[in-house]
N, C-alpha and C positions, 0 to 999 in steps of 0.2 A: 645376614643379621635381621632378626625380627624387630619391627618397630611399632610404635603406637602413634596414631595421628590425632592430635587435638582437633575436635570438631565443634563447630558452632551449633549449639543445641536447638536454636530457633530455625536454622536453615538447612542443617545437615552438611554444610560445606566444610571442607578442611580449612584449618587455620594454623598458620605458623609451620615450623619445621617438625618433621617426625621425631619421636623420642625413642631412643634405643630401649628395647625390652631387656630385662635382666637375664643374663645367661645362667646356666647352672653354676658356673664358677663364680659369677657375681653374687648369687644368693649364698653360696657357701662362704664367700669372703665376708659378706655382711654379718652372717651369724657368727662366724669366727671372731670378727672384730667385737661384736657385742659380748661374746663370752669372755674375751680378754679384758673388757672393761668392767665385767661383773664384780669381781672380788673387791676392787677398790671402791666402786660405787655402792655396793652393799654395805660397806663399813663407814660410809659418810654419815655425819650427823645431820640432824634436821635442817640446820642453818644452810648447809651446802646444797641440799636438795631444793630448799626454798629459793635460794639464789638463782639456780638454773631455771626453775619453773617461772619465776617472776621475770627473768631476763627474756625468756621465750615469749611471754605475754607482751612485754614491752616491744619486742621486735616485730611481732605480728601487727601491733597497732601502728608502728612506724611505717610498715609496708601496706597499710590498709588499702589505699587507693588502687595500687597495682594488683593486689591479691583479690580484692572484690571484683575488679574488672575481669580478671581471668575466670573467677568462679562463675560470674554471670554468663560469660561467653560459653562455658562448657556445661552449664546446668540450666540456664534460662530461669533461674529462681528469682531474679530481680535484685537490684541493689539494696532496696529497703530490707527485704528478708535477709540478704547475705550480710549486710552490716550488723544487723541484729544477731545473726549467728556468730559472726566474728566476736562480738561483744560477749556472747555466752562462752565462747571458747577461751577467751582471755580470763573471764571470770572463773571458769573451771581450773585453769592453770594456777591462778592465784589462790583459789580456795584450797587446792591440794598443797600448795606451798605453805599456807597457814597450818594445815594439818600436820605436815612434816615438821615445821618449826615448833609446833606445840608438843611434838613427841608422840603423836598418835601411833606411828608405826613401831615405836619402841616401848609401848606400854607393857608393864611387867606385873604378873600376879605373884605375890610373895606368900608362900605357904610355909611358915616357920616350923622347925622340928618340934615334934611332940614326944616327950619321954614316956617310957613305960613299955608295955607289951603290945604286940599286934593283936587285933587289927587297928586299934586306935592310934598306936604309936607309929611315927614315920620319920624319915630323915627330912632335913631342910630341903625344900623344893622351890624353884622359881620357874614360872612359865612365861616365856617370851616368844617372839616370832622372828623368823628369818626370811629374807626374800627368796623366791623360788629360783630365779635365774633369768636368762633372756626370754622375753615374751614376744611371740609373733602376733602382731596386731593387724587385723584385716579391716581396711577402711570401708565405710559405707558409701553408697552412691548418692543417697538423698540428703546427706548432711556433709557437704564438702569441707567444712571446717570442724564442727563440733563432734563428729564421729569419724574423723579422718586422720590425717597424718599427725596433727597435734591435738587430737580430740581427747575425750574423757578416758579412753583406755590407755593412751600413751601417758597422760598426766598422772593417772592413778598408779600405773606401773612404776614410773619414775619416782613418785613419792614413796612407794613401797621399797625402793632400792633395787629395782630391776631395769636393766637396759631393754630397749625395744628394737625390733626390726619390723617396720611397717610395710605391708603389702598394699600399695596404692590401688585405688579403684580405677579401672581402665576408662571409666566415664569422664574423669578429669585428670588426665596425666600431666597436662601443662601446669595446672595449679599445684599439683602434688610436687612436681619438680621444683617449682619456685618456693614452696614452703620448705622443702628440703634444703634449698640454698640458704634460707633464713636460719634454719637450725644449725647448719654447719658454721655460719658466721658467729652465732652465739657460742657454740662450743669452743671455737678458736679463741674468742675473746676471753672466755672463762678458763682457758687452758685445760679443757676436759677432752677425753678421748673422742675422736670423731665417730668411733663405732658405738658410742653410747646410744645414739638414735640413728638407726639405719633405715634406708628406703630401698625397696625393690619394686620394679614395675613389670607388668605382664598382662596381656589380654586373655590368655588361655588359663585353664585350670592347672596347668603344669606347675606354674610358679608358686601358686598357693599350696599345692600338694607337696612340692619339694620343701617349702619352708616349714610346714607343720611336721614333716617327716624328719627334719634335720635333728640328729641326736643331741645337739647342744641347745636346742630350744626346750624351754622348761614349762611353757604354758602357751595357750592360744586364746585370743580374744577376738570375737567376730560380731559384726552387725550386718544382717542381710536376710536373705530368703531362707525359709525352712529347708528347702532342698540343698542349697549351697552349704548351710551350716551343718546339716546332717552328714553330708559327704565329708566335710573336714573333721567333724567329730569322730567319724568312723576311722579316718586316717590316724587321728590322735590316739584312739584306743587300740589300733592295730600295730602300733610301734612295739619294738622289742621291750621298750620301757615306756608304757603309756603315760601320758601327761594330761593334766586338767585342761578342758576346753570350755571356755565360757562364751556360749553363743546366744546372742539376742536375735530371735528369729521372727517369723511371721506371726501376725495376731489379727483377729477380727474384732476384738474390743466391743462386746455387746453393750448396748444401752437399753436398759429396761425403763420404759416410760409408762408409769402407772396412771390410771385415769384421774386420780386426785391432782397430779401435777399438770396434766393436759388441760383439765377443766380450769385450773387457776391461771395458767399463763401459756396456753398452747401456742398462740401466735409468736410470742417471744422465743419460746423454745424451738419452734420451727426455724426461725431466722438464725438462732445460735447454732443449731444442728447443721443447717445448710452451709454455714460458714466453716464449720469444723470438717465436714465431709469434703469440701473443695479446697481447704487450706493447703497451699503448696501443691496444688493439683492432686490432692489426695495421697501424696507420696510421703506419708508418715507411718511409722510403725504403730502409732496409737490412733490411726484413722478409725472413726466409728463405723465399721463395716457391717454391723448387725444391729437392727432395731427391733426389740421385743415389745409387742403391744397386745393388750387384751381386747378382744372383740367387744364392741359397745359404741355408744354414741360419741364419747369423747375421742376415741380413736378415729371414728368415721369423720369427725370434724377436723382432726389434726392432719391426717394424711394429705388432703388437698392443700392445706397451708404449707406443708413441707414441700409438696410438688411445686407450688408457686415460688417459694423461697429459693429452691434449687434451680428452677428455670431461669432465675435472674442472675445466677452466678456464671462467670465467664473464666474458667480455669486457664492458666497460662500453659505453654507447651510442657510436655513431659521431659524428663531428664534425657531421654534418648529415643530414637525410633524403635529400638528393640523393646523398650518399656511400653511404648504406645501399642505396639503389636501384641505384647503380652496382656495388656489391659483389655483390649478388644476381645482377645481370646478368652479371658477370664469371664467377661460379661456374657459371652456366647455360651460358655460352659454352664453358668448359672441358669440361663434360659433353657438350655438343652436338658437340664436336670429338673425342670418344672417350674422355675420362677417366672412370674408374669411381670413384664416391664410396665412400670407406671410413668416413667419419664426417660426418654432417650434424647438428651440434650444435643443440640447441633454443635458440632465442633469443627476443627480443621485438621489436616493431616498431622501437625505436631501437637495440637491442643484439643484434647477430647472434650466433649460436652458432658455434664454430670449425668449419672445414671442412677435411677431408683427402681428397685424391683421388689416383688412381694411373693411370699410363699406361705403355706400353712405350716404350723408347728410339726404336724405329723410327717409331712413331706421332708421338712428340714432334718428331722431325726432319722428318717429312712435313708436319705441320700448324702453320702459323704462329700460329694462334689460341692454341695451347697455350703460346706464348712471350710472351703479353701479360701485363703486370702486373695482378694482382687486388689492389686496394688494400683490405686488411682482413685479418681473422684466418683465413687459409687458406694451404695449402701443397700442392704437387703432387709426388708421388713419381714418379720416372722409373726404371723397372726396366731395368737394363743387364745384358747377358749377359757382358760382359768389359770390361776397361779401354779397349780401342779404342772401344767404344760410349760409354763415359764421355767420352772426349775428343771424339768426334763430337757428343755432346749439348752440350758446352761450346762447341764451334765454332758450333753452330746458335744458341746464345744470342746470340753476337756481341759483346755489350758489357754489362758489369755493374759496379755500384759495388764489389761484393765477390764473392769466391769463398772458401768455407771448405773446407779439406781436413782431415778427421779421419782419422788413421792413416797419414799420410805422413811418419813420424818417422825412418825409416831411409833411408840413402843407397843407393837401388837404381835401376836403369834405368827401371823402371816409375814410380817416384815422381818421378824427374827429368822424365820426359815429362809427367806429370800437372801438375807445378809449371809447366812451360813453357806448357801449355795454359791454366792458370789465369791466369798473368801476361799472356798475350796478350789476355785479354778483360776483365780487372778492374783497377781502380785500387788495391784493397787485397786482399791474400791472407792469410787467417787460417789458423793451424794448430792453434788451440785456441779454445774458447769459441764464441760466436755473433756474427753480424755486427751485431746491434742494439747501439747504443752507439758513438758516434763521438767519440773524444777530441780535444780542442782542444790540439794539441801541434805541435812542430816538424816531425816526420816524417810527419804525417798526410797522406793523399791521399784526398780525397773527390771522386771524379770518375773516370769510366772511358770506354771507347770507346762510340760510339753503339750503342744508344739511351739509355745511362745518363747521358750528358752531351753538350753541344755542343762542349766544348773539353777533351778528355781530357788535355792537357798541363798543365792548371791544376787547382787544388783550391778548393772553396768552404768548407772547414773547415781550420783550422790556420794556422800562421804564414805559409805561402806564399800564403795567400789574398790578401794585399795586393799581390802581384806582378801580379795581373790588371789593376790600375788604374794601373800605371806603365809608361811607354814609354822604352826606351833611347835615349840621344842621345850621340853622340861629339863632344867639343869638341877641335878641332885647333889647336894653337898658341894656346891661350886665354890672355888676359891674367891677370896675377897677381891682380887684384881679383876676377875671376870664380872662379878656382881657390880663392881664400881663403874662399869661401862653403861649402866642404866638402860639396858635393853638394846644398845647399839651393837650389831654384830661385829666380831673382830676379824 
C-alpha cells in the first residue's frame, strides 16, 4: 500500500503516522459517490446550499487551533498568516452561501413570445443555468486553506449545485485529512450524502490523471504550476467526452515603474515592493516577478533602494525541500540566460535569501527562459530604453494574472497605449499598490491569457467563480410548472 508521510516543513522530519494514498478503487468510489449525490444536490434551493456552506465555515472556525497547528507544521507559513488565511476561507464559504441564498445560480432571463412573422417573431423563451456535475478540484500547495480542500473552487462549485472530489496536495496530507474529517461531520449533521464532498490523496501524478479521466467527472478546477495544469488540461481534452478545465497557472506579474512614480516616492515604493516580493517566501501566484523600468536617473536611484530594502528581508522556509530546489534552479536558469544578479540574499537550506536580477529588454524578448516563473522570493528587472520597449516586453510576456502600472495617472497618449498593452495580457490591472493580495469580491478577475490560466474568460476568485460550473439552457414554450421553479433545476 502506498502512503504519504506528513513532514515538518522547517526540519524535513517525518511527523505522525503515514496516510494511505487513494487506490484506483478509492478514486472510482469517490467519484461514483459524488455522481450519486449530484441529482439531489443540483435541485436544492439556495437556502439549502447556504446552510451547508455556513456550517462548513462554522466548523472550520471551531477547529481553528488544531487545523492551524497542522497547517503550520506542514507549510512553515506561520500562525499569523495561516489564521488570516483560515479567515479568508470562511469568508469565501459564507460569501458563496449568500450568493446561493440570493438566487444568483438560479437567475433567469425571460424573453416573452413575439407575435408575427420571422425573423422578429419567436416563441416564448427562458434562459437559465444548470450545474455541470461532479467537479474535480486540485488543491494548491501554497494556500493550505483558501485554495485547498474547502477553498474557493469547492465553495463556488457547491454554491453552483455541483458535488466535488478534491485531490489533496501531497505537501499537506495531514491537514487535508483533518479538514476532510470536519467535512464529514458537517455532512452527517445536516443529513447530506457523504459523497457530496470527497477527498482523494496521492503523491504521484497517477491519482490526478485518473480523477480527471473519470467519465463521471464533469469539470476540473486547478491551482498550481503551468506544467502541471497543462498536463491535466491535455487529459481533460483527450477524454472521449472532453470537459472544461479551469486552471489557474503560473504568472510573472509585471510591475511597470514609470519615472514619475519613482521620482515622487521611490523609497516608499522600494519598501513596498520588497515586502511583496518576499511575502510568504514569494510563494504567491501574484508575486511581482518582473519589474519594467525605463533607463534614466530615477531608475538608477531606485534600484539601490530596492536592493537595500530586499536585503533586509528574511523569508521563512519554503513549503518543501523540492520547492527550494526548484527555486534555486529557476534563479540559475535566469542567470544562464543572461540575467545579472544584483542581490543574492543569504539564506539557509530551508529558507532562501531574496534574489534580484537584471536584464535588458532586448535580451528578455529574445530568451524565453527569462519569461519562466520562478516560484519564490525573486524578481527580475528589465531595463527598457523607451515606452515602445516596455510594450514589447509586455507583449513577449503573453499572459499574466496581473500587470501593475505605477505612474500612469494622467490621460496621455503614452499612458493610454500602456494601459491597452496591460489589458491585452492581464486579467487584473493595478494602478496603485502591489499585486499580492487577491480580494474575494464581485468585480475580481483572477485569471488571464495563457500561460497564466487555461480559461481567461473565467475567474477562480470572486463571485463570478461559480459561473464556471453552470451551463446555460434555453427553455422554449416551457410549461407553467417548470417556469414556476424560478430557475432551480428539477
